[in-house]
N, CA, C and O atoms as a CHARMM CRD file, in Angstrom:
* protein
*
  344
    1    1 MET  N     13.71400  16.98200  12.84600 PROA 1      0.00000
    2    1 MET  CA    12.91700  18.07100  11.97800 PROA 1      0.00000
    3    1 MET  C     12.04300  18.97200  12.74800 PROA 1      0.00000
    4    1 MET  O     12.13500  20.19900  12.77700 PROA 1      0.00000
    5    2 GLN  N     11.29000  18.32800  13.29200 PROA 2      0.00000
    6    2 GLN  CA    10.11300  19.00700  14.03500 PROA 2      0.00000
    7    2 GLN  C     10.50600  19.68600  15.48800 PROA 2      0.00000
    8    2 GLN  O      9.75100  19.98400  16.41400 PROA 2      0.00000
    9    3 GLU  N     11.73300  19.81100  15.39800 PROA 3      0.00000
   10    3 GLU  CA    12.39700  20.41500  16.82200 PROA 3      0.00000
   11    3 GLU  C     12.68900  22.34700  16.00400 PROA 3      0.00000
   12    3 GLU  O     12.79200  23.40700  16.62200 PROA 3      0.00000
   13    4 TYR  N     12.74400  22.08100  14.35600 PROA 4      0.00000
   14    4 TYR  CA    13.57400  23.25800  14.09800 PROA 4      0.00000
   15    4 TYR  C     12.28400  23.87600  12.64800 PROA 4      0.00000
   16    4 TYR  O     12.27900  24.89400  11.95600 PROA 4      0.00000
   17    5 ASP  N     11.11500  22.36500  12.73300 PROA 5      0.00000
   18    5 ASP  CA    10.19100  23.37300  11.70300 PROA 5      0.00000
   19    5 ASP  C      8.71000  23.17900  12.46100 PROA 5      0.00000
   20    5 ASP  O      7.74400  22.77200  11.81500 PROA 5      0.00000
   21    6 LYS  N      8.67000  23.31200  13.04400 PROA 6      0.00000
   22    6 LYS  CA     7.19100  23.64900  13.85100 PROA 6      0.00000
   23    6 LYS  C      5.53300  23.58700  13.40600 PROA 6      0.00000
   24    6 LYS  O      4.49500  23.62200  14.06800 PROA 6      0.00000
   25    7 ARG  N      5.87700  23.45800  11.68800 PROA 7      0.00000
   26    7 ARG  CA     4.15800  22.89200  10.43800 PROA 7      0.00000
   27    7 ARG  C      4.29700  21.98900  10.23000 PROA 7      0.00000
   28    7 ARG  O      3.34000  21.33700   9.81300 PROA 7      0.00000
   29    8 LEU  N      5.69600  21.32400  10.40400 PROA 8      0.00000
   30    8 LEU  CA     6.25000  20.54000   9.15900 PROA 8      0.00000
   31    8 LEU  C      5.13700  19.20700   9.49700 PROA 8      0.00000
   32    8 LEU  O      4.56400  18.51100   8.65900 PROA 8      0.00000
   33    9 PRO  N      5.09300  19.16200  10.23300 PROA 9      0.00000
   34    9 PRO  CA     3.05900  17.81500  10.67800 PROA 9      0.00000
   35    9 PRO  C      1.84500  18.21600   9.43800 PROA 9      0.00000
   36    9 PRO  O      1.27700  17.71000   8.47000 PROA 9      0.00000
   37   10 GLU  N      1.90900  19.47500  10.21700 PROA 10     0.00000
   38   10 GLU  CA     0.92700  19.95200   9.82700 PROA 10     0.00000
   39   10 GLU  C      0.71400  20.02200   8.12300 PROA 10     0.00000
   40   10 GLU  O     -0.39700  20.01900   7.59100 PROA 10     0.00000
   41   11 ASP  N      2.22800  20.09600   7.26400 PROA 11     0.00000
   42   11 ASP  CA     2.80700  20.16800   6.61400 PROA 11     0.00000
   43   11 ASP  C      2.44600  18.85600   5.46900 PROA 11     0.00000
   44   11 ASP  O      1.74500  19.01900   4.47000 PROA 11     0.00000
   45   12 MET  N      3.08900  17.55500   5.86500 PROA 12     0.00000
   46   12 MET  CA     2.60700  16.19700   6.16300 PROA 12     0.00000
   47   12 MET  C      1.42300  15.88600   6.19400 PROA 12     0.00000
   48   12 MET  O      0.83600  15.26100   5.31100 PROA 12     0.00000
   49   13 LEU  N      1.07500  16.19000   6.95600 PROA 13     0.00000
   50   13 LEU  CA    -0.60200  15.89200   6.74500 PROA 13     0.00000
   51   13 LEU  C     -1.46700  15.81000   5.26000 PROA 13     0.00000
   52   13 LEU  O     -1.82900  14.93100   4.47800 PROA 13     0.00000
   53   14 GLU  N     -1.58900  17.79400   5.43100 PROA 14     0.00000
   54   14 GLU  CA    -2.09400  18.89100   4.41000 PROA 14     0.00000
   55   14 GLU  C     -1.57500  17.73700   2.34800 PROA 14     0.00000
   56   14 GLU  O     -2.25700  17.45800   1.36100 PROA 14     0.00000
   57   15 THR  N     -0.22700  17.51200   2.70100 PROA 15     0.00000
   58   15 THR  CA     0.23000  16.23200   1.46800 PROA 15     0.00000
   59   15 THR  C     -0.21900  15.11300   1.61900 PROA 15     0.00000
   60   15 THR  O     -0.08700  14.36900   0.64800 PROA 15     0.00000
   61   16 TRP  N     -0.90200  14.55700   2.84000 PROA 16     0.00000
   62   16 TRP  CA    -1.19400  13.57700   2.88400 PROA 16     0.00000
   63   16 TRP  C     -2.80400  13.44700   2.06900 PROA 16     0.00000
   64   16 TRP  O     -3.68700  13.12200   1.27500 PROA 16     0.00000
   65   17 ARG  N     -2.55600  13.66900   2.46900 PROA 17     0.00000
   66   17 ARG  CA    -4.50700  14.15600   2.14900 PROA 17     0.00000
   67   17 ARG  C     -4.39500  14.37100   0.70000 PROA 17     0.00000
   68   17 ARG  O     -4.93300  13.58900  -0.08400 PROA 17     0.00000
   69   18 ASP  N     -3.77000  15.32100   0.33400 PROA 18     0.00000
   70   18 ASP  CA    -4.06700  15.40400  -0.80700 PROA 18     0.00000
   71   18 ASP  C     -3.16100  14.68500  -2.23300 PROA 18     0.00000
   72   18 ASP  O     -3.19200  15.16700  -3.36500 PROA 18     0.00000
   73   19 TRP  N     -2.60800  13.79700  -1.94200 PROA 19     0.00000
   74   19 TRP  CA    -2.20800  12.26200  -1.80100 PROA 19     0.00000
   75   19 TRP  C     -3.43700  11.93700  -2.25800 PROA 19     0.00000
   76   19 TRP  O     -4.00300  12.01800  -3.34800 PROA 19     0.00000
   77   20 ARG  N     -3.82700  11.40600  -0.77500 PROA 20     0.00000
   78   20 ARG  CA    -4.86300  10.43200  -1.20300 PROA 20     0.00000
   79   20 ARG  C     -6.27900  10.62800  -1.49400 PROA 20     0.00000
   80   20 ARG  O     -7.06800   9.70600  -1.28500 PROA 20     0.00000
   81   21 GLU  N     -6.70100  11.83800  -1.99500 PROA 21     0.00000
   82   21 GLU  CA    -7.77500  12.34400  -2.76800 PROA 21     0.00000
   83   21 GLU  C     -7.21800  11.88500  -4.56000 PROA 21     0.00000
   84   21 GLU  O     -7.96100  11.71700  -5.52700 PROA 21     0.00000
   85   22 SER  N     -5.73600  11.78200  -4.51700 PROA 22     0.00000
   86   22 SER  CA    -5.69900  11.93500  -6.12900 PROA 22     0.00000
   87   22 SER  C     -5.60000  10.05300  -6.38400 PROA 22     0.00000
   88   22 SER  O     -6.44900   9.27800  -6.82500 PROA 22     0.00000
   89   23 PHE  N     -4.05300   9.78500  -5.84200 PROA 23     0.00000
   90   23 PHE  CA    -2.91000   8.36300  -6.57400 PROA 23     0.00000
   91   23 PHE  C     -3.59000   8.20700  -5.48500 PROA 23     0.00000
   92   23 PHE  O     -4.67900   7.92600  -5.98500 PROA 23     0.00000
   93   24 LEU  N     -3.82300   8.17000  -3.91800 PROA 24     0.00000
   94   24 LEU  CA    -2.66100   7.05100  -3.21700 PROA 24     0.00000
   95   24 LEU  C     -4.55500   6.59700  -2.33300 PROA 24     0.00000
   96   24 LEU  O     -4.84600   6.65600  -1.13800 PROA 24     0.00000
   97   25 LYS  N     -5.58800   6.12400  -3.71200 PROA 25     0.00000
   98   25 LYS  CA    -6.26900   5.85900  -2.92100 PROA 25     0.00000
   99   25 LYS  C     -7.23000   3.93500  -2.98400 PROA 25     0.00000
  100   25 LYS  O     -8.06000   3.68500  -3.85800 PROA 25     0.00000
  101   26 GLU  N     -6.85300   2.97200  -1.96400 PROA 26     0.00000
  102   26 GLU  CA    -7.14000   2.12100  -1.12300 PROA 26     0.00000
  103   26 GLU  C     -6.98900   0.94400  -3.45600 PROA 26     0.00000
  104   26 GLU  O     -6.21200   0.33800  -4.19500 PROA 26     0.00000
  105   27 GLU  N     -8.42400   1.45800  -3.34000 PROA 27     0.00000
  106   27 GLU  CA    -9.20200   1.06800  -4.44600 PROA 27     0.00000
  107   27 GLU  C     -8.30500   1.09000  -5.32000 PROA 27     0.00000
  108   27 GLU  O     -7.83800  -0.02400  -5.55500 PROA 27     0.00000
  109   28 LEU  N     -7.79400   2.08800  -6.01100 PROA 28     0.00000
  110   28 LEU  CA    -6.97100   2.77700  -7.00600 PROA 28     0.00000
  111   28 LEU  C     -5.29600   0.99300  -7.17400 PROA 28     0.00000
  112   28 LEU  O     -4.69800   0.41600  -8.08100 PROA 28     0.00000
  113   29 TRP  N     -5.35300   0.94400  -5.63300 PROA 29     0.00000
  114   29 TRP  CA    -3.29700   0.04100  -6.31700 PROA 29     0.00000
  115   29 TRP  C     -4.33500  -1.27700  -5.39100 PROA 29     0.00000
  116   29 TRP  O     -3.51400  -2.09100  -4.97000 PROA 29     0.00000
  117   30 LYS  N     -5.50400  -1.63400  -5.05000 PROA 30     0.00000
  118   30 LYS  CA    -5.41400  -2.44900  -5.38600 PROA 30     0.00000
  119   30 LYS  C     -6.02400  -3.51100  -6.71400 PROA 30     0.00000
  120   30 LYS  O     -5.89200  -4.68100  -7.07300 PROA 30     0.00000
  121   31 SER  N     -6.76900  -2.25100  -7.15200 PROA 31     0.00000
  122   31 SER  CA    -7.01700  -2.90300  -8.75300 PROA 31     0.00000
  123   31 SER  C     -5.53500  -3.50000  -9.44100 PROA 31     0.00000
  124   31 SER  O     -5.48300  -4.44900 -10.22300 PROA 31     0.00000
  125   32 TYR  N     -4.16200  -2.57200  -8.86900 PROA 32     0.00000
  126   32 TYR  CA    -3.54100  -3.23600  -9.66100 PROA 32     0.00000
  127   32 TYR  C     -2.27800  -4.02600  -9.37300 PROA 32     0.00000
  128   32 TYR  O     -1.16000  -4.24800  -9.83900 PROA 32     0.00000
  129   33 ALA  N     -3.40200  -4.46100  -7.91400 PROA 33     0.00000
  130   33 ALA  CA    -2.48500  -5.11700  -6.96000 PROA 33     0.00000
  131   33 ALA  C     -3.20900  -6.55100  -8.16000 PROA 33     0.00000
  132   33 ALA  O     -2.69300  -7.64700  -7.93900 PROA 33     0.00000
  133   34 ARG  N     -4.04400  -6.53500  -9.04300 PROA 34     0.00000
  134   34 ARG  CA    -5.14200  -7.97500  -8.67000 PROA 34     0.00000
  135   34 ARG  C     -4.86300  -7.64800 -10.71200 PROA 34     0.00000
  136   34 ARG  O     -5.29900  -8.62600 -11.31900 PROA 34     0.00000
  137   35 GLU  N     -4.36800  -6.72700 -11.53700 PROA 35     0.00000
  138   35 GLU  CA    -3.59300  -6.13700 -12.93200 PROA 35     0.00000
  139   35 GLU  C     -2.73900  -7.13400 -12.55800 PROA 35     0.00000
  140   35 GLU  O     -3.15300  -8.29300 -12.53800 PROA 35     0.00000
  141   36 GLN  N     -1.19000  -6.77400 -12.14500 PROA 36     0.00000
  142   36 GLN  CA     0.38500  -7.49500 -11.66300 PROA 36     0.00000
  143   36 GLN  C     -0.61700  -9.32600 -11.29200 PROA 36     0.00000
  144   36 GLN  O     -0.35400 -10.35200 -11.91900 PROA 36     0.00000
  145   37 MET  N     -1.07000  -9.28800 -10.81900 PROA 37     0.00000
  146   37 MET  CA    -1.50300 -10.47800 -10.65300 PROA 37     0.00000
  147   37 MET  C     -1.86900 -11.93600 -11.88200 PROA 37     0.00000
  148   37 MET  O     -1.49100 -13.09000 -12.08500 PROA 37     0.00000
  149   38 GLY  N     -3.00600 -10.75400 -12.53800 PROA 38     0.00000
  150   38 GLY  CA    -3.27800 -11.57300 -13.82500 PROA 38     0.00000
  151   38 GLY  C     -2.45600 -11.16700 -14.87400 PROA 38     0.00000
  152   38 GLY  O     -2.81400 -11.58900 -15.97300 PROA 38     0.00000
  153   39 TYR  N     -1.47000 -10.47900 -14.85500 PROA 39     0.00000
  154   39 TYR  CA     0.30000 -11.23500 -15.32400 PROA 39     0.00000
  155   39 TYR  C      0.62600 -11.78800 -15.24600 PROA 39     0.00000
  156   39 TYR  O      1.11700 -12.35900 -16.22000 PROA 39     0.00000
  157   40 LEU  N      0.71600 -12.18000 -14.22500 PROA 40     0.00000
  158   40 LEU  CA     2.13100 -13.41800 -13.73900 PROA 40     0.00000
  159   40 LEU  C      0.73700 -14.87400 -13.71400 PROA 40     0.00000
  160   40 LEU  O      0.86800 -16.08800 -13.56300 PROA 40     0.00000
  161   41 VAL  N     -0.21900 -14.20500 -13.88700 PROA 41     0.00000
  162   41 VAL  CA    -1.34500 -15.90500 -13.35000 PROA 41     0.00000
  163   41 VAL  C     -0.86800 -16.14100 -15.71400 PROA 41     0.00000
  164   41 VAL  O     -1.13300 -17.18000 -16.31800 PROA 41     0.00000
  165   42 GLU  N     -0.53700 -15.51100 -16.05500 PROA 42     0.00000
  166   42 GLU  CA    -1.97100 -15.54100 -18.06200 PROA 42     0.00000
  167   42 GLU  C     -0.33000 -16.05100 -18.66400 PROA 42     0.00000
  168   42 GLU  O     -0.04700 -17.04600 -19.33200 PROA 42     0.00000
  169   43 SER  N      0.72400 -14.76700 -18.05100 PROA 43     0.00000
  170   43 SER  CA     2.22600 -15.38000 -18.59700 PROA 43     0.00000
  171   43 SER  C      2.62000 -16.84300 -18.44100 PROA 43     0.00000
  172   43 SER  O      3.22800 -17.38100 -19.36600 PROA 43     0.00000
  173   44 GLY  N      2.22600 -17.73100 -17.00600 PROA 44     0.00000
  174   44 GLY  CA     2.94400 -19.04800 -16.69100 PROA 44     0.00000
  175   44 GLY  C      4.21500 -18.67000 -14.90800 PROA 44     0.00000
  176   44 GLY  O      4.53000 -19.35400 -13.93300 PROA 44     0.00000
  177   45 ALA  N      4.59000 -16.98400 -15.46200 PROA 45     0.00000
  178   45 ALA  CA     5.06000 -16.93700 -13.91200 PROA 45     0.00000
  179   45 ALA  C      5.34300 -17.19300 -13.14200 PROA 45     0.00000
  180   45 ALA  O      6.46500 -17.53800 -12.77300 PROA 45     0.00000
  181   46 PHE  N      3.87400 -17.06300 -12.33200 PROA 46     0.00000
  182   46 PHE  CA     3.22300 -17.71700 -11.37800 PROA 46     0.00000
  183   46 PHE  C      3.73900 -19.15300 -10.95000 PROA 46     0.00000
  184   46 PHE  O      4.26100 -19.24800  -9.83900 PROA 46     0.00000
  185   47 SER  N      3.64100 -20.16000 -11.66900 PROA 47     0.00000
  186   47 SER  CA     3.35400 -21.16100 -11.31100 PROA 47     0.00000
  187   47 SER  C      4.60100 -22.25300 -11.51800 PROA 47     0.00000
  188   47 SER  O      4.68700 -23.45800 -11.27900 PROA 47     0.00000
  189   48 ARG  N      5.86200 -20.91400 -12.27800 PROA 48     0.00000
  190   48 ARG  CA     6.95500 -21.50200 -12.52000 PROA 48     0.00000
  191   48 ARG  C      7.91200 -21.04100 -11.49300 PROA 48     0.00000
  192   48 ARG  O      8.85300 -21.82900 -11.39200 PROA 48     0.00000
  193   49 ASP  N      7.97900 -20.09300 -10.74900 PROA 49     0.00000
  194   49 ASP  CA     8.22800 -19.66900  -9.77300 PROA 49     0.00000
  195   49 ASP  C      7.65800 -20.85700  -8.28100 PROA 49     0.00000
  196   49 ASP  O      8.23600 -21.33600  -7.30500 PROA 49     0.00000
  197   50 THR  N      6.36600 -20.91800  -8.78900 PROA 50     0.00000
  198   50 THR  CA     5.90000 -22.23000  -7.64500 PROA 50     0.00000
  199   50 THR  C      5.80100 -23.31400  -7.58100 PROA 50     0.00000
  200   50 THR  O      5.11200 -24.03800  -6.86200 PROA 50     0.00000
  201   51 LEU  N      6.83400 -23.59500  -8.71900 PROA 51     0.00000
  202   51 LEU  CA     7.30000 -24.80800  -8.79600 PROA 51     0.00000
  203   51 LEU  C      8.51600 -24.68500  -8.67700 PROA 51     0.00000
  204   51 LEU  O      8.88700 -25.53200  -7.86400 PROA 51     0.00000
  205   52 ARG  N      9.35900 -24.08800  -9.04200 PROA 52     0.00000
  206   52 ARG  CA    11.04800 -24.63200  -8.98900 PROA 52     0.00000
  207   52 ARG  C     10.81000 -23.45800  -7.15100 PROA 52     0.00000
  208   52 ARG  O     11.54500 -23.70300  -6.19500 PROA 52     0.00000
  209   53 TRP  N     10.07600 -22.70000  -7.09700 PROA 53     0.00000
  210   53 TRP  CA     9.97000 -22.89300  -4.91800 PROA 53     0.00000
  211   53 TRP  C      9.54300 -23.09100  -4.30200 PROA 53     0.00000
  212   53 TRP  O      9.26400 -22.17100  -3.53300 PROA 53     0.00000
  213   54 PRO  N      9.07400 -24.37200  -3.99900 PROA 54     0.00000
  214   54 PRO  CA     7.50600 -24.83900  -3.61900 PROA 54     0.00000
  215   54 PRO  C      7.68100 -24.01000  -2.64400 PROA 54     0.00000
  216   54 PRO  O      7.47300 -22.85900  -3.02800 PROA 54     0.00000
  217   55 ASP  N      8.08300 -24.10400  -1.12800 PROA 55     0.00000
  218   55 ASP  CA     8.27100 -23.33800   0.39400 PROA 55     0.00000
  219   55 ASP  C      7.87600 -22.13600   0.28100 PROA 55     0.00000
  220   55 ASP  O      7.35300 -21.64900   1.28300 PROA 55     0.00000
  221   56 SER  N      8.02600 -21.08900  -1.23900 PROA 56     0.00000
  222   56 SER  CA     7.84800 -19.83000  -1.35700 PROA 56     0.00000
  223   56 SER  C      5.98900 -19.85400  -0.25800 PROA 56     0.00000
  224   56 SER  O      5.88400 -18.87100   0.47500 PROA 56     0.00000
  225   57 GLU  N      4.88400 -20.75900  -0.21400 PROA 57     0.00000
  226   57 GLU  CA     4.16600 -19.90000   0.29500 PROA 57     0.00000
  227   57 GLU  C      3.40900 -18.86600  -0.64600 PROA 57     0.00000
  228   57 GLU  O      2.84600 -17.82400  -0.31100 PROA 57     0.00000
  229   58 ASN  N      3.50900 -19.28200  -1.58700 PROA 58     0.00000
  230   58 ASN  CA     2.65500 -18.52700  -2.91400 PROA 58     0.00000
  231   58 ASN  C      1.24400 -17.43500  -2.28100 PROA 58     0.00000
  232   58 ASN  O      0.92300 -17.51800  -1.09600 PROA 58     0.00000
  233   59 ALA  N      0.98500 -17.08900  -2.62200 PROA 59     0.00000
  234   59 ALA  CA    -1.06600 -17.01300  -2.23300 PROA 59     0.00000
  235   59 ALA  C     -0.97300 -16.38400  -4.15100 PROA 59     0.00000
  236   59 ALA  O     -0.15300 -15.65800  -4.71300 PROA 59     0.00000
  237   60 LYS  N     -2.18100 -17.06800  -4.63800 PROA 60     0.00000
  238   60 LYS  CA    -3.08700 -16.75100  -6.19500 PROA 60     0.00000
  239   60 LYS  C     -3.46100 -16.10200  -6.27600 PROA 60     0.00000
  240   60 LYS  O     -3.52500 -15.65600  -7.42100 PROA 60     0.00000
  241   61 GLY  N     -4.03300 -15.43200  -5.30300 PROA 61     0.00000
  242   61 GLY  CA    -5.33300 -14.26500  -5.45300 PROA 61     0.00000
  243   61 GLY  C     -3.94800 -13.32800  -4.12000 PROA 61     0.00000
  244   61 GLY  O     -2.97800 -13.66300  -3.44000 PROA 61     0.00000
  245   62 THR  N     -4.87500 -11.86300  -4.47800 PROA 62     0.00000
  246   62 THR  CA    -4.63700 -10.99900  -3.69500 PROA 62     0.00000
  247   62 THR  C     -5.42600 -10.46100  -2.38400 PROA 62     0.00000
  248   62 THR  O     -5.53700  -9.29700  -1.99800 PROA 62     0.00000
  249   63 GLU  N     -5.85100 -11.44500  -1.91300 PROA 63     0.00000
  250   63 GLU  CA    -6.33000 -10.85300  -0.35900 PROA 63     0.00000
  251   63 GLU  C     -5.03600 -10.50800   0.21100 PROA 63     0.00000
  252   63 GLU  O     -5.21500  -9.65200   1.07800 PROA 63     0.00000
  253   64 GLU  N     -3.86700 -10.80000   0.09400 PROA 64     0.00000
  254   64 GLU  CA    -3.86000 -10.22400   1.70400 PROA 64     0.00000
  255   64 GLU  C     -2.04400  -9.66900   1.28300 PROA 64     0.00000
  256   64 GLU  O     -0.92300  -9.91300   1.72800 PROA 64     0.00000
  257   65 ILE  N     -2.69200  -8.74200   0.08000 PROA 65     0.00000
  258   65 ILE  CA    -1.31400  -6.91700  -0.08300 PROA 65     0.00000
  259   65 ILE  C     -2.89800  -6.89500  -0.10200 PROA 65     0.00000
  260   65 ILE  O     -3.08000  -6.13900   0.85300 PROA 65     0.00000
  261   66 GLU  N     -4.18600  -7.22800  -0.56300 PROA 66     0.00000
  262   66 GLU  CA    -5.06000  -6.09400  -0.03200 PROA 66     0.00000
  263   66 GLU  C     -5.35200  -5.72900   1.19300 PROA 66     0.00000
  264   66 GLU  O     -5.82300  -4.68400   1.64200 PROA 66     0.00000
  265   67 LYS  N     -5.01800  -6.71400   1.68500 PROA 67     0.00000
  266   67 LYS  CA    -5.50300  -6.05700   3.07400 PROA 67     0.00000
  267   67 LYS  C     -4.53700  -6.44900   4.39100 PROA 67     0.00000
  268   67 LYS  O     -4.60500  -6.66000   5.60200 PROA 67     0.00000
  269   68 TYR  N     -3.39900  -6.38100   3.04900 PROA 68     0.00000
  270   68 TYR  CA    -2.30900  -5.24400   3.69000 PROA 68     0.00000
  271   68 TYR  C     -2.32100  -3.83600   3.44200 PROA 68     0.00000
  272   68 TYR  O     -1.65500  -3.16100   4.22700 PROA 68     0.00000
  273   69 ILE  N     -2.79300  -3.37400   2.72900 PROA 69     0.00000
  274   69 ILE  CA    -3.06300  -2.10500   1.66200 PROA 69     0.00000
  275   69 ILE  C     -4.09900  -1.27800   2.73000 PROA 69     0.00000
  276   69 ILE  O     -3.72700  -0.21200   3.22100 PROA 69     0.00000
  277   70 ASP  N     -5.28700  -1.79800   3.01400 PROA 70     0.00000
  278   70 ASP  CA    -6.16000  -1.13000   3.74000 PROA 70     0.00000
  279   70 ASP  C     -6.35800  -1.28400   4.73300 PROA 70     0.00000
  280   70 ASP  O     -7.45300  -0.89000   5.13300 PROA 70     0.00000
  281   71 VAL  N     -5.17500  -2.12100   5.97300 PROA 71     0.00000
  282   71 VAL  CA    -4.17300  -1.45100   7.09000 PROA 71     0.00000
  283   71 VAL  C     -3.01600  -0.44200   6.76200 PROA 71     0.00000
  284   71 VAL  O     -3.39100   0.33000   7.64500 PROA 71     0.00000
  285   72 ARG  N     -2.60600  -0.19900   6.56300 PROA 72     0.00000
  286   72 ARG  CA    -1.57100   0.30800   6.02400 PROA 72     0.00000
  287   72 ARG  C     -1.26200   1.72400   5.65700 PROA 72     0.00000
  288   72 ARG  O     -0.31700   2.49500   5.83000 PROA 72     0.00000
  289   73 PHE  N     -3.17900   1.77800   4.71700 PROA 73     0.00000
  290   73 PHE  CA    -2.76400   3.40500   4.69400 PROA 73     0.00000
  291   73 PHE  C     -3.60100   3.58300   6.23600 PROA 73     0.00000
  292   73 PHE  O     -2.95900   4.02500   7.18800 PROA 73     0.00000
  293   74 SER  N     -5.44600   3.11200   6.44800 PROA 74     0.00000
  294   74 SER  CA    -5.00100   3.17400   6.94700 PROA 74     0.00000
  295   74 SER  C     -4.36800   4.01400   8.44900 PROA 74     0.00000
  296   74 SER  O     -4.66700   5.13900   8.84700 PROA 74     0.00000
  297   75 TRP  N     -3.54000   3.14800   8.98200 PROA 75     0.00000
  298   75 TRP  CA    -2.75800   3.39400  10.10300 PROA 75     0.00000
  299   75 TRP  C     -1.53600   4.59700   9.77400 PROA 75     0.00000
  300   75 TRP  O     -0.94500   5.29000  10.60200 PROA 75     0.00000
  301   76 LEU  N     -1.39200   4.58500   8.39500 PROA 76     0.00000
  302   76 LEU  CA    -0.80100   6.05600   8.27600 PROA 76     0.00000
  303   76 LEU  C     -1.26700   7.28700   7.88800 PROA 76     0.00000
  304   76 LEU  O     -0.57000   8.29800   7.97600 PROA 76     0.00000
  305   77 ASP  N     -2.67000   7.28300   7.36100 PROA 77     0.00000
  306   77 ASP  CA    -3.77700   7.80400   7.97600 PROA 77     0.00000
  307   77 ASP  C     -3.99200   8.91800   9.93000 PROA 77     0.00000
  308   77 ASP  O     -3.84900  10.12500  10.12700 PROA 77     0.00000
  309   78 ASN  N     -4.39400   7.67400  11.03500 PROA 78     0.00000
  310   78 ASN  CA    -4.30900   7.55300  11.29100 PROA 78     0.00000
  311   78 ASN  C     -3.15000   8.53100  12.70300 PROA 78     0.00000
  312   78 ASN  O     -3.35000   9.26800  13.66900 PROA 78     0.00000
  313   79 TYR  N     -1.44500   7.64000  11.67100 PROA 79     0.00000
  314   79 TYR  CA    -0.48700   8.57200  12.24400 PROA 79     0.00000
  315   79 TYR  C     -0.13400   9.78400  11.88000 PROA 79     0.00000
  316   79 TYR  O      0.74900  10.35900  12.51500 PROA 79     0.00000
  317   80 LEU  N     -0.93000  10.56400  10.48900 PROA 80     0.00000
  318   80 LEU  CA     0.02000  11.98900  10.33400 PROA 80     0.00000
  319   80 LEU  C     -0.78600  12.88600  10.76800 PROA 80     0.00000
  320   80 LEU  O     -0.46900  14.06400  10.93000 PROA 80     0.00000
  321   81 ARG  N     -2.29900  12.23000  11.07300 PROA 81     0.00000
  322   81 ARG  CA    -3.35100  13.09800  11.98900 PROA 81     0.00000
  323   81 ARG  C     -2.99100  12.69500  13.31600 PROA 81     0.00000
  324   81 ARG  O     -3.78700  13.42700  13.90400 PROA 81     0.00000
  325   82 ASP  N     -2.35100  12.04100  14.30100 PROA 82     0.00000
  326   82 ASP  CA    -1.79000  12.50900  15.36800 PROA 82     0.00000
  327   82 ASP  C     -0.88000  13.07000  14.92100 PROA 82     0.00000
  328   82 ASP  O     -1.19000  14.25600  15.04300 PROA 82     0.00000
  329   83 LEU  N      0.04700  13.02000  14.48000 PROA 83     0.00000
  330   83 LEU  CA     1.70500  13.67800  14.13200 PROA 83     0.00000
  331   83 LEU  C      1.07600  15.41600  14.59400 PROA 83     0.00000
  332   83 LEU  O      1.70700  16.18000  15.32500 PROA 83     0.00000
  333   84 SER  N     -0.08800  15.68700  14.04800 PROA 84     0.00000
  334   84 SER  CA    -0.85000  16.72800  13.90300 PROA 84     0.00000
  335   84 SER  C     -1.31400  17.41700  14.76300 PROA 84     0.00000
  336   84 SER  O     -1.53400  18.61600  14.93400 PROA 84     0.00000
  337   85 GLU  N     -1.49800  16.09400  15.53000 PROA 85     0.00000
  338   85 GLU  CA    -2.47100  16.73500  16.73800 PROA 85     0.00000
  339   85 GLU  C     -1.60300  16.62300  17.37100 PROA 85     0.00000
  340   85 GLU  O     -1.21800  17.42900  16.52300 PROA 85     0.00000
  341   86 GLN  N     -0.39000  16.36100  18.39400 PROA 86     0.00000
  342   86 GLN  CA     0.95600  16.22400  19.06700 PROA 86     0.00000
  343   86 GLN  C      1.35900  18.03900  19.23600 PROA 86     0.00000
  344   86 GLN  O      2.41700  18.39100  19.75700 PROA 86     0.00000
């Protein structure tokens, strides 16, 4: 695509930045993860799953997914910025 559309990387970066300013904010997604984890724990689904599959290595908190959100968003920020600078 880049071969045919030289402006594509800049367009992608512009779209990404628009999304980052609106719905792709780390804290929004972390909050959603915490909300969903709360639902799973309070409903008993988390406990049932852990009992049924004890080797699933279920984590009781959202620390891992929150770290993933930080790392992935940062990677995408840098990737799209670097791509547009080539």
